[in-house]
N, C-alpha and C positions, 0 to 999 in steps of 0.2 A: 598517246597524245590525243587531246580533245579534238573533236571534229567540229569545225566552224562552218560547214557547208550547208547549213539549214538556209531556208529562204530568208529568214530575218538576219542571219549572220552574213549572208552574201550581200544583202541590201545594205547592211551597215558597212561592210568592207568597201563597197563602191562609194558610199557617202563619205567615209573617212578619207579616201583618196581625193575626192573633190574638195574636201574641207582643208586638207593639209598642203595645199599648194601655195601657201603664203598669203600675206596681206593683199597682194594685188592679183593673185591667180585663183584664190579660193572662190568657190561658187556659193552664193547665198542660198539658204534653204527656205522653203515655204514653211508656214506654221506647222503643217502636218508632218513635213520632213523632219523638222526639229523635234517634234513630239516623238516620232518613231525612233529617232536616233537615241534620245535619252531613255526611252522605254527599253531599248535593247541593252543599254548599259546597266539598267536596273535589274535585268534578267540574270538568271543563273548561268546562261550561256556565255555571257560576256567575260572576256579575259581581262584581268587588271591592266595588262599592257595596252589593250584597246581603249580602255577608259582613260588611261594616262595620256595616250596619244591624242585622243579626241579633245580632252581638256586643254592640252598644250596647243593643239591646232587652233582651237577656238580663241585661246588667249591672244594669239598673233592675228587672227582674222578679225575678231570683234563681232559681237552679236547684234543683229538688226532687231528692230522692234518686233517684226513677225517671228523671228527666231526666239526671242525672249518669251513671247506669248506661247509658243509651242512648248518650250521648256517648262514653263509654268503649268501648262496643261498636263504634261507628263508627271510633274512633281506632285500635283494635287490629286491626280487620278489614283495614285497608289498611297495616298496619305489618309490618315484617319481625321477627316474633317468634321467640324461641329456646326450646329445651327441653333445657337441659343435663342430662346424666345424673348427677345428684348427689342426695343426700338432705338434707333439712332446709335447703334454700336459703332465705336471708332476703333479701327485697327491701327495700332502704332508699332513701328518697327525700325530698328537700326541693324547694323551688321551682326551676323550671328557669331562672328569671332570676337566681338566685344570691342573694348577701347584700351588704348595704351597711352594716349596723350591727354585727353580731357576728362575731367570728373564726370561720372555718369549720374545725372539728375533726371533722366527720363522716367525712372521708376517713381521718383518723388512726384513728378508732374502728373503721371498717370493716376497715382493714388489720390491726389487733390482733385483731379477731374472726376474720378469715380465718386468721391465724397460730395462733389457738387451736383451729382445726379446724372452724369453722362457715363454710360457703360463703356468699358475699355477692355480690349484684349491685346496682350503682348505675346510675342513668341521669340524664342532665342535658343541658344545652345551653350555648351561648355566644352572646352578643350579643342577648339577648332583653330587651326593656323590660318593665316600667318601671324595674327596678333595673339591669339589665345589669351585675350585680355579680359577686362571686367565687363562681362555681359550682363543683361538684365537678370538672367537666371541666377548668376552668382550674387548679385545684389539682393535679390529676393531671399535667397537662402541665408545670407548674412543677416537679413532683417528678421529671420525666423518665420518666413512665409514659404510654404512648400512650393517648389518651382517645377517639379517633374511629376505632376499628377496625370492620371489617365484622362484622355480627351472628354469622355462623358462626364467626368467629375468637373473638369474645367467649364463645360457648358453650364452645369448647375451653379458653379461659382459665379459665373457672369450673371445668371438669372437672379441669384439670391443676394450677391454682394456687389454687383456692377463691376466686377474686376476678375480677370482670369489670365493665366499665363500658360501657353503651350510650349513644352520643351520638345526639341527636335527628336530626342531619343524616344519619345512616347507617341509622336504623331507622324513624323516625316520619314516614313519607312524606306522608300526608294533611295533618297539621298543619303540616309544614314548607312546604307550598304556601302557607299563610296567613301565614308569617313576615314577608314584606315588608309586608303590610298591618298586622300587629301592631306592626311597628317604626315606623309612622307614626301609629298610634292612641295609643300610649304607655300607656294605662291597662290595668289587669288585667281579664281576662275569665274566663268559665267555663273556657276552655282552660287557663289557669294552674292552676286548681283541679284539673282532671281530669288534667293532666300529673303532679301529685303522686300521684294514685291509680293510675296505670298499673302494670301487672304484666307487663312484656314478656318475662320469662323463665319465666313460669308457676309462680312460687313459691307455696307454700301459706301462707307467713307473711310479713307485711310490717310494717315500722316506717315510718310516714310522719308528716310534720309538718303542722300547721295554724297559720295566722297568728292566728286568732281562736277563742275558746272556742265560739262559736256554730257553728263548722264541725266540731268534734270528732266529734259523734255522726253527723252526715250523712256525713262522710268514711268513718267506720267502717262504716256500713251500705252505702254505695255501693260501697266497695272489697271489703268482706267478702262482700257479697251476690252477687258474681260468681264464687264458687267457692273462695274461700280459707278455710282452717281458722281462721286467727287474724290479726287486724289490730290493731296498737296504733297509735293516733293520739295524738300528743303535741302540746302547745302549745309547740313548740320555738322555738329562737332564730331570729329572722328568718323564722319560718314553716317552718323546716327540721326535719329528723328528729333534731336534736341537742338533748338535754335540758340546760337550764342547771343550775348547782349551787345551785338553789333549789327549793322545792316546785313541782311541775309537774303540771297536770291531764292526765289520760289517759282516753281512751275506748277500751276494750279489747273487740274483737269476738271472740266465741267461740260456735260452735254457734248462730248466728243471734241471739245476745243480746249487747247492749253493756253492759258494766259500767263505771261511772265511779269513779275513785279518783285519789289524788295520790301521786306518787313524789317523795320528798325524799332528798337525799344523806345527811342526818343519820340516816336510818333504817338506813343501811349503814356507819356509822362515818366518813363523810366530812363535811367542813365546808362550810357554805354559803359561796359566794363570788360576787362580781359577775363577769359575763362580760366578756371583753376586747373591745375595739373591733375592727372589721373591719380586716384588713391586705390588702395587695396579694397577688395569687396567689403571687408569689415569696417575700414575707415569710411568708405562710401556709405555704408549702412548707418554708421554713427552720425554722419553729417545729414543724411536723409531724415533720420528720426529727430534730430535737433531742429531742423527747419519745420517739420510737420508739427512738432510739439511746441514751437515758438520759443525755444530756449536759445536759439542762435539765428540771427538774421543775416548772416554772411551770404547765404545763397538764396535768400527769400525772393529777390527780384527775378533771378533766373528761373526759379520754380514757378513764380506767378506768371511770368511771360509765357512760358511753355504750357502751363495749365490753361491760360486764356485762349491760346490757339486751339487747343484740343476741345475746350468747352464750346468755342465758336463753331468748330468743325462739326461737333455733335449736335448743333442746332439748339443748344440750351440758351445761347445768347445771340442777339442779332448782329453783334460786332465783336471784334477782339477787345475793344475797350470795355464793353459790357462784361465780357468774359473775365477781364482783369478784375473788375469789381467783385464779381461772384467768387473768383478764386481767392481774393483777399479776405472776403467774408468767411469763406470756408475754412481758411487757415485760422483766422481770428476766433472763430466760434468753437474751435476744437474738433470740428467734424473730420478734418483730415487725419488727425491723430487717432480719433475713434475708428476711422476706417482701417488704419494700419492694425489696430488691436483686433478688429473684426477679422481681418485677413489672416492673422496669426492663429485664430481659433479653429 
């Protein structure tokens, strides 16, 4: 039988006892405590039962901002991070387990943003429960764009093409060790939340999604407090970074302060509309190509609205309204479709 009496193992044992006392009895961790706990679970010494117990205990307890920051520290410390030599990079991210309800147009918006001159990095995964849905990686693959490139190649992609995608299997080494366990637990854990807040390319500006309004401020402080200039957290579709064409709550982190407001498409001359249901990766890719190529305007407003937010966040425009004009010009000129062809090359 494996010996768990090492110093790290004993420390984790005590931490697990304190964490597994239920919602009202569990003791919160410091940032360093949280980092140490997750680092142990990434190690070869950790037993799957310990990892499962900790994920379950944290699900009942709920993670504080300090704990989220510590978990993020641990996740990125054993990841293959990149530092592309570009200015105003925007980090965009939704849930790594993808979507099941709403059509994924985040990739389309990112491509328009890159074509407009704002570098973008996406990151996601495939085959992750509980949704195991249409992730950015699956949409890119269906579009004919390689989604699982090595990190150093992604850095060059961002520098040369203003667009890159990091696949968890290639860069997120510690968390990927726990993927088999997560695939049999099925439920969401703090790892799902922290994946959304990761910043693997060292961007100073992020647009991330939250599934519930109670997460907006916590995500903003946890992600922003680790060195970013600005983090916009939106109550996006399926918990993603895509804003629906309805009034959407936002928590906007700047200079250590979070401002709460609502973004509505009608504020920028767009009509409200219901979001379309989720489609398969192939169907999503077909719809993405149609809007980028200008052959179908069904999803044009949704893509323009989301592109405008990204363009504004990247500093290419002074307002979302200006970003909307730039996004519209980018689509009309054929630059967005040209960018997709470039990404396929």
